[in-house]
C-alpha positions as a Markdown table, in Angstrom:
| # | Residue | x | y | z |
|---|---|---|---|---|
| 1 | Met | -5.8 | 9.3 | -11.2 |
| 2 | Ile | -3.0 | 10.4 | -13.4 |
| 3 | Leu | -1.3 | 12.1 | -10.4 |
| 4 | Phe | -1.2 | 8.8 | -8.5 |
| 5 | Ile | 0.2 | 6.9 | -11.5 |
| 6 | Leu | 2.9 | 9.6 | -11.8 |
| 7 | Ile | 3.6 | 9.1 | -8.1 |
| 8 | Ala | 4.0 | 5.4 | -8.6 |
| 9 | Val | 6.3 | 5.9 | -11.7 |
| 10 | Leu | 8.4 | 8.4 | -9.7 |
| 11 | Leu | 8.8 | 6.1 | -6.8 |
| 12 | Ile | 9.7 | 3.1 | -9.0 |
| 13 | Thr | 12.3 | 5.3 | -10.7 |
| 14 | Ile | 13.8 | 6.4 | -7.3 |
| 15 | Asp | 13.8 | 2.7 | -6.2 |
| 16 | Gln | 15.7 | 1.6 | -9.2 |
| 17 | Ile | 18.2 | 4.5 | -9.0 |
| 18 | Val | 18.9 | 3.8 | -5.4 |
| 19 | Lys | 19.4 | 0.1 | -6.1 |
| 20 | Ala | 21.7 | 0.9 | -9.0 |
| 21 | Trp | 23.8 | 3.2 | -6.8 |
| 22 | Ile | 24.1 | 0.6 | -4.1 |
| 23 | Val | 25.2 | -2.1 | -6.6 |
| 24 | Ala | 27.8 | 0.3 | -8.2 |
| 25 | Asn | 29.2 | 1.7 | -4.9 |
| 26 | Ile | 29.0 | -0.9 | -2.2 |
| 27 | Ser | 30.3 | -4.5 | -2.4 |
| 28 | Leu | 27.9 | -7.3 | -1.7 |
| 29 | Gly | 27.6 | -7.9 | 2.0 |
| 30 | Thr | 29.4 | -4.7 | 2.9 |
| 31 | Ser | 28.0 | -2.0 | 5.2 |
| 32 | Met | 28.5 | 1.7 | 5.1 |
| 33 | Ser | 27.5 | 3.5 | 8.3 |
| 34 | Val | 25.3 | 6.6 | 7.6 |
| 35 | Ile | 24.4 | 7.3 | 11.3 |
| 36 | Lys | 26.6 | 5.4 | 13.7 |
| 37 | Asn | 24.7 | 2.7 | 15.6 |
| 38 | Val | 21.4 | 3.8 | 14.0 |
| 39 | Phe | 21.4 | 3.3 | 10.2 |
| 40 | Ser | 23.7 | 1.8 | 7.6 |
| 41 | Leu | 23.6 | 1.0 | 3.9 |
| 42 | Thr | 24.3 | -2.7 | 3.3 |
| 43 | Tyr | 24.2 | -4.3 | -0.1 |
| 44 | Tyr | 22.2 | -7.5 | 0.2 |
| 45 | Gln | 20.6 | -9.8 | -2.5 |
| 46 | Asn | 17.3 | -11.2 | -1.3 |
| 47 | Thr | 15.8 | -14.1 | -3.2 |
| 48 | Gly | 12.7 | -14.2 | -0.9 |
| 49 | Ala | 10.4 | -11.8 | 0.9 |
| 50 | Ala | 10.9 | -10.1 | 4.3 |
| 51 | Trp | 13.3 | -12.1 | 6.5 |
| 52 | Ser | 14.1 | -14.1 | 3.3 |
| 53 | Met | 10.9 | -16.0 | 3.6 |
| 54 | Leu | 10.0 | -18.2 | 0.5 |
| 55 | Glu | 13.5 | -17.9 | -0.9 |
| 56 | Gly | 13.9 | -18.7 | -4.5 |
| 57 | Gln | 10.2 | -18.7 | -5.3 |
| 58 | Ile | 10.4 | -16.3 | -8.2 |
| 59 | Ile | 7.4 | -17.7 | -10.1 |
| 60 | Phe | 5.2 | -17.4 | -7.0 |
| 61 | Phe | 6.3 | -13.8 | -6.4 |
| 62 | Ala | 5.7 | -13.0 | -10.1 |
| 63 | Ile | 2.2 | -14.4 | -10.0 |
| 64 | Val | 1.4 | -12.6 | -6.7 |
| 65 | Thr | 2.8 | -9.3 | -8.1 |
| 66 | Ile | 0.8 | -9.5 | -11.4 |
| 67 | Ile | -2.4 | -10.1 | -9.4 |
| 68 | Ala | -1.5 | -7.3 | -6.9 |
| 69 | Val | -0.7 | -4.8 | -9.8 |
| 70 | Gly | -4.0 | -5.7 | -11.5 |
| 71 | Val | -6.0 | -5.3 | -8.3 |
| 72 | Cys | -4.3 | -2.0 | -7.4 |
| 73 | Gly | -4.8 | -0.7 | -10.9 |
| 74 | Tyr | -8.4 | -1.6 | -10.9 |
| 75 | Leu | -9.0 | -0.1 | -7.4 |
| 76 | Leu | -7.1 | 3.0 | -8.4 |
| 77 | Tyr | -9.3 | 3.5 | -11.5 |
| 78 | Lys | -12.5 | 2.7 | -9.5 |
| 79 | Asn | -11.5 | 5.3 | -6.9 |
| 80 | Arg | -10.4 | 7.9 | -9.4 |
| 81 | Asn | -12.8 | 10.5 | -7.9 |
| 82 | Gly | -12.6 | 9.2 | -4.3 |
| 83 | Ala | -10.5 | 9.6 | -1.2 |
| 84 | Lys | -7.0 | 10.7 | -2.0 |
| 85 | Ile | -5.4 | 8.9 | 0.9 |
| 86 | Tyr | -6.8 | 5.6 | -0.5 |
| 87 | Ser | -5.5 | 6.4 | -4.0 |
| 88 | Leu | -2.1 | 7.3 | -2.5 |
| 89 | Gly | -1.9 | 4.0 | -0.6 |
| 90 | Leu | -2.8 | 2.1 | -3.8 |
| 91 | Ser | -0.1 | 4.0 | -5.8 |
| 92 | Leu | 2.5 | 3.2 | -3.1 |
| 93 | Val | 1.6 | -0.5 | -3.1 |
| 94 | Leu | 1.7 | -0.4 | -6.9 |
| 95 | Ala | 5.2 | 1.2 | -6.9 |
| 96 | Gly | 6.6 | -1.1 | -4.2 |
| 97 | Ala | 5.3 | -4.3 | -6.0 |
| 98 | Leu | 6.6 | -3.2 | -9.4 |
| 99 | Gly | 10.0 | -2.0 | -8.0 |
| 100 | Asn | 10.7 | -5.4 | -6.5 |
| 101 | Phe | 9.2 | -7.2 | -9.5 |
| 102 | Ile | 11.7 | -5.5 | -11.8 |
| 103 | Asp | 14.6 | -6.8 | -9.7 |
| 104 | Arg | 13.2 | -10.3 | -9.5 |
| 105 | Met | 12.6 | -10.5 | -13.3 |
| 106 | Arg | 15.9 | -8.8 | -14.3 |
| 107 | Leu | 18.3 | -10.2 | -11.6 |
| 108 | Gly | 16.6 | -13.1 | -10.0 |
| 109 | Tyr | 16.7 | -11.4 | -6.6 |
| 110 | Val | 15.8 | -8.1 | -5.0 |
| 111 | Val | 18.5 | -5.6 | -4.1 |
| 112 | Asp | 18.1 | -4.5 | -0.4 |
| 113 | Met | 20.2 | -1.8 | 1.3 |
| 114 | Phe | 18.6 | -0.1 | 4.3 |
| 115 | Gln | 19.7 | -1.5 | 7.6 |
| 116 | Thr | 18.7 | -0.4 | 11.1 |
| 117 | Asp | 21.6 | -0.8 | 13.5 |
| 118 | Phe | 19.7 | -0.2 | 16.7 |
| 119 | Val | 17.3 | -3.0 | 16.3 |
| 120 | Ser | 17.4 | -6.4 | 14.5 |
| 121 | Phe | 15.2 | -5.8 | 11.5 |
| 122 | Pro | 15.5 | -7.2 | 7.9 |
| 123 | Ile | 17.5 | -5.1 | 5.4 |
| 124 | Phe | 15.0 | -3.4 | 3.1 |
| 125 | Asn | 14.7 | -1.0 | 0.1 |
| 126 | Val | 12.7 | 1.9 | -1.2 |
| 127 | Ala | 10.1 | -0.5 | -2.8 |
| 128 | Asp | 9.6 | -2.3 | 0.6 |
| 129 | Ser | 9.1 | 1.1 | 2.3 |
| 130 | Cys | 6.5 | 2.0 | -0.4 |
| 131 | Leu | 4.6 | -1.2 | 0.3 |
| 132 | Val | 4.5 | -0.8 | 4.0 |
| 133 | Ile | 3.5 | 2.9 | 3.9 |
| 134 | Gly | 0.9 | 2.1 | 1.2 |
| 135 | Val | -0.7 | -0.7 | 3.2 |
| 136 | Ile | -0.8 | 1.5 | 6.3 |
| 137 | Leu | -2.6 | 4.3 | 4.3 |
| 138 | Ile | -5.1 | 1.8 | 2.9 |
| 139 | Phe | -5.8 | 0.4 | 6.5 |
| 140 | Val | -6.2 | 4.0 | 7.8 |
| 141 | Tyr | -8.7 | 4.7 | 5.0 |
| 142 | Ile | -10.6 | 1.4 | 5.7 |
| 143 | Leu | -10.7 | 2.1 | 9.4 |
| 144 | Phe | -11.9 | 5.6 | 9.0 |
| 145 | Glu | -13.8 | 5.3 | 5.7 |
| 146 | Glu | -16.9 | 7.0 | 6.9 |
| 147 | Arg | -14.9 | 10.1 | 7.8 |
| 148 | Phe | -13.4 | 10.3 | 4.4 |
| 149 | Lys | -16.7 | 10.0 | 2.4 |
| 150 | Gly | -17.7 | 13.2 | 0.8 |
| 151 | Val | -14.5 | 15.0 | 2.0 |
| 152 | Asn | -12.4 | 13.7 | -0.9 |
| 153 | Ala | -9.5 | 13.7 | 1.5 |
């Protein structure tokens, strides 16, 4: 279980470092192409969730995050000797939730920076990536739970 908590702490740290770098090096609303027509870094301040849904609802997001962190922490503890893929998914969700929570409480918005140039998709950040990958891992575990039992995979 300690390993998965350390993974979460590492990912939160990476998320905050990347966000600080973006704020220090790219002007708000400005893009910097990384791979032409594929991927850019764009400094964006998001007061909502994906696609700026529920803009300005900081109290709502704070409550949801506190509940999510509590549930993930409990499930991580409960699964301390169980399937590693499930624990990894939980630690990624924990890291993503806390990474964005830190921004919301400290700044009143979330710093987003990764933009796909080849498809219209919301600008996102490291924490968002952790959330998505974590949820996918949890779903994979749920779908194939029987295969993971006794394997400690």
